[in-house]
C-alpha positions in Angstrom: 0.0 0.0 0.0 1.3 3.5 -0.9 1.2 6.3 1.6 1.6 10.0 1.0 1.4 12.1 4.1 1.9 15.5 5.7 4.9 14.9 7.9 4.8 18.3 9.6 2.4 17.2 12.3 4.8 14.5 13.4 7.8 16.8 13.7 7.9 17.2 17.4 8.7 14.5 19.9 5.7 12.9 21.6 5.4 11.1 24.9 9.0 11.1 25.8 9.6 10.7 29.6 12.9 10.2 31.4 12.4 8.6 34.8 14.6 7.3 37.5 13.6 3.8 38.5 14.6 1.3 41.2 16.2 -1.9 39.8 13.3 -4.1 40.8 11.2 -2.3 38.2 13.1 -4.2 35.6 12.7 -7.7 37.0 10.2 -8.9 34.5 12.2 -7.5 31.6 15.4 -9.2 32.8 13.6 -12.5 33.2 12.2 -12.2 29.6 15.7 -11.3 28.4 17.3 -14.5 29.8 14.3 -16.6 28.6 14.9 -15.3 25.1 18.6 -16.0 25.3 17.9 -19.6 26.2 15.5 -19.9 23.2 18.1 -18.3 20.9 19.2 -14.9 19.9 16.6 -12.2 20.4 15.0 -10.4 17.5 13.6 -10.9 14.1 15.5 -13.1 11.7 17.4 -12.6 8.4 16.4 -14.7 5.4 19.3 -17.1 5.9 19.0 -19.9 8.4 22.7 -20.1 9.2 22.3 -16.7 10.9 19.2 -17.6 13.0 21.2 -18.1 16.2 23.9 -15.5 15.3 22.1 -12.3 14.2 18.9 -10.7 15.5 17.0 -7.6 14.4 15.8 -6.4 17.8 13.2 -3.7 18.4 14.5 -0.3 19.4 17.7 -0.6 17.3 19.2 1.0 14.2 21.0 -1.1 11.6 23.3 0.4 9.0 23.3 -1.5 5.7 26.3 -0.4 3.6 27.8 -1.4 0.3 29.1 0.0 -3.0 26.7 1.1 -5.7 25.6 -2.1 -7.5 26.5 -4.3 -4.5 22.9 -5.6 -4.2 21.8 -3.6 -1.1 18.3 -3.0 -2.4 17.8 -6.6 -3.6 18.9 -8.0 -0.2 16.6 -5.6 1.6 13.8 -6.5 -0.7 14.3 -10.2 0.2 14.6 -9.2 3.9 11.3 -7.4 3.7 9.6 -10.5 2.2 11.0 -12.6 5.0 9.7 -10.2 7.6 6.3 -10.1 6.0 6.3 -13.9 6.0 6.9 -13.8 9.7 3.8 -11.5 10.1 5.8 -8.3 10.7 4.6 -4.9 9.4 7.2 -3.1 7.3 7.4 0.4 5.6 10.0 1.1 2.9 11.0 4.6 2.0 13.1 4.3 -1.1 14.2 7.8 -1.9 16.2 6.7 -5.0 13.8 4.2 -6.6 10.1 4.4 -7.5 7.6 2.1 -5.8 6.9 0.5 -9.2 10.6 -0.5 -9.6 10.8 -1.7 -6.0 7.7 -3.8 -6.2 8.7 -5.2 -9.7 11.8 -6.6 -8.1 10.0 -7.9 -5.0 7.3 -9.7 -7.0 10.0 -11.6 -8.9 11.7 -12.5 -5.6 8.4 -13.5 -4.1 7.4 -16.0 -6.8 11.0 -17.1 -7.4 10.9 -16.7 -11.2 11.9 -14.4 -14.0 8.5 -15.1 -15.7 5.9 -12.9 -13.9 2.3 -13.2 -15.0 -0.7 -11.0 -14.2 -2.0 -13.7 -11.9 1.4 -13.6 -10.0 1.1 -9.8 -9.6 -2.5 -10.0 -8.4 -1.6 -12.7 -5.9 1.5 -10.8 -4.7 -0.6 -7.6 -4.2 -3.1 -9.5 -2.0 -0.4 -11.2 0.0 0.2 -9.4 3.4 -1.8 -6.5 2.1 -2.1 -4.9 5.5 1.5 -5.5 6.4 3.6 -4.0 3.5 3.8 -0.2 2.9 5.8 2.1 0.7 6.4 5.8 1.1 5.8 7.4 -2.3 8.5 10.0 -2.5 11.8 10.1 -4.5 14.4 12.8 -3.7 15.6 14.6 -0.7 14.0 14.6 2.8 15.1 16.7 5.7 16.3 14.7 8.7 13.3 15.8 10.7 11.0 14.5 8.0 12.6 11.0 8.2 12.1 11.1 12.0 8.5 12.2 11.5 8.0 9.4 9.0 9.2 6.9 11.6 6.7 8.2 14.2 3.9 8.0 11.6 4.9 4.5 10.7 4.5 3.4 14.3 1.5 5.4 15.4 -0.7 4.8 12.4 0.6 1.7 10.6 1.9 -0.2 13.7 5.1 -0.9 11.9 7.8 -3.2 13.3 10.4 -2.2 10.8 11.1 0.8 8.6 13.7 0.8 5.7 15.2 4.2 4.8 17.1 4.1 1.5 19.4 5.9 1.6 21.3 8.2 4.0 22.6 10.4 1.2 19.1 11.6 0.5 18.8 12.7 4.2 22.0 14.8 4.6 23.7 17.5 2.6 26.5 15.3 1.3 29.4 13.0 2.0 31.3 15.7 3.9 28.4 16.8 6.0 29.7 15.0 9.1 27.7 17.0 11.6 24.5 16.3 9.6 25.3 12.6 9.5 26.0 12.4 13.2 22.7 14.3 14.0 20.7 12.1 11.7 22.0 8.8 13.1 21.7 10.1 16.6 18.1 11.1 16.0 17.3 7.7 14.4 18.7 5.9 17.3 16.5 8.0 19.6 13.3 7.5 17.6 14.0 3.7 17.4 14.0 3.6 21.2 10.9 5.9 21.3 8.9 3.8 18.9 10.4 0.4 19.7 10.8 -0.2 15.9 13.8 -1.6 14.1 15.1 1.1 11.7 17.2 0.0 8.7 19.3 2.8 7.1 21.1 2.2 3.8 24.4 3.8 3.2 27.4 3.6 0.8 31.0 2.4 1.2 34.0 3.6 -0.8 34.6 1.8 -4.1 37.0 -1.1 -3.5 37.9 -1.9 -7.1 38.6 -5.5 -8.0 40.6 -6.3 -4.8 39.6 -9.5 -2.9 39.8 -7.6 0.4 36.6 -7.9 2.4 34.9 -4.6 3.2 35.3 -3.2 6.8 33.5 -0.6 8.9 36.2 1.9 8.1 35.2 1.7 4.4 31.9 3.4 5.1 31.7 6.8 3.6 31.5 9.9 5.8 31.9 10.2 9.6 33.1 7.4 11.7 30.5 8.4 14.2 27.9 6.7 12.0 29.1 3.2 13.0 29.8 4.3 16.6 26.2 5.3 17.1 24.4 2.5 15.2 23.5 -0.6 17.1 24.4 -2.9 14.1 26.4 -2.5 11.0 26.0 -5.0 8.0 28.2 -4.7 4.9 27.4 -6.1 1.5 30.2 -6.8 -0.9 30.3 -8.5 -4.3 33.0 -11.2 -4.8 35.0 -9.2 -7.3 37.7 -11.8 -7.5 35.2 -14.5 -8.6 33.7 -12.1 -11.1 37.1 -11.4 -12.6 38.0 -15.1 -12.8 34.6 -15.9 -14.3 35.1 -13.3 -17.0 38.6 -14.7 -17.8 37.7 -18.5 -17.6 34.1 -18.1 -19.0 32.9 -20.4 -16.3 32.0 -19.6 -12.7 33.6 -21.4 -9.8 30.5 -21.9 -7.8 32.4 -23.3 -4.8 32.9 -19.6 -4.1 30.0 -17.2 -3.1 28.9 -14.3 -5.3 28.4 -11.9 -2.4 29.6 -11.5 1.2 27.3 -10.4 4.0 29.5 -9.1 6.8 28.1 -8.4 10.2 30.6 -5.9 11.3 28.9 -4.8 14.5 26.1 -6.2 16.7 25.9 -4.2 20.0 23.5 -6.6 21.7 24.6 -9.8 20.1 27.7 -11.9 20.6 28.6 -12.7 17.0 30.4 -10.8 14.2 31.5 -12.5 11.0 30.9 -13.1 7.3 28.3 -15.2 5.5 28.8 -16.1 1.8 25.7 -15.8 -0.4 25.0 -17.1 -3.9 22.9 -15.0 -6.3 20.1 -16.7 -8.2 19.6 -14.5 -11.3 16.2 -15.8 -12.3 14.5 -15.1 -8.9 17.0 -12.4 -7.8 17.2 -14.1 -4.4 20.3 -14.7 -2.4 20.9 -18.2 -1.0 23.2 -19.7 1.5 24.7 -22.3 -0.9 24.9 -23.0 -4.6 21.9 -24.9 -5.8 20.0 -24.3 -2.6 16.3 -24.2 -3.3 14.9 -20.7 -3.4 12.0 -19.6 -1.2 8.5 -19.4 -2.7 7.2 -16.7 -0.4 3.6 -16.8 -1.6 3.2 -20.5 -0.9 2.1 -20.4 2.8 
């Protein structure tokens, strides 16, 4: 469902109270925390089962998703949105660089797992999770306060669990606007706690060329404060070495992944590391191994 709203009315903070409490006030929350730890890592899951007990998308947190242009950030986040919807979560996407038509055209292909999309597929996709999937119909710049207001609207009116903001460069003045970047990320961390949503913010890393060096947090463009403030940092990097060898040999070595998903920071989780992913071109899904079956999201 598309939404087009007046953000001005959500500009100011609402219902924020800072209180001093005795430690016993948190007893139930601590018990729940340890119960969840025994059951596995807390938070919503990524689409790849190997990470189920390693990475969690917890409420009240901000995750930075960073990669070069063309690294597959939007495709991976589209697949993540499908997985969250399948888990009965409500998600709003604000793609400031891509139209809803383009975003949904990719997602329907991922959802059915095929390059061949029929009118019946589109109709089925539009009905699936109709009250859970939203898009903000705006391309171009937003002021930081408008992004914060959009987060409040998403929670108050749509009851969202997750919001995807794509990308940071449409919310600040430029790569050298370090103060603007700090203020934006700081405000997003605050509004994540205020609304108890998980906020996903897309950003860019410096171009790494054809080197086989795995991307690191320090490669993220702009201020280092971005990663200091964020709760989680996930980097997406294409396997340039495999691409180069495939071009030379005219055959792909599918023992090697196409893309690396690097959890470079997880403040409230114990694991940091790298997961290799294989890209299925027909469905545009990323899988955990070559020839792993793709997910048919509409078959529930």
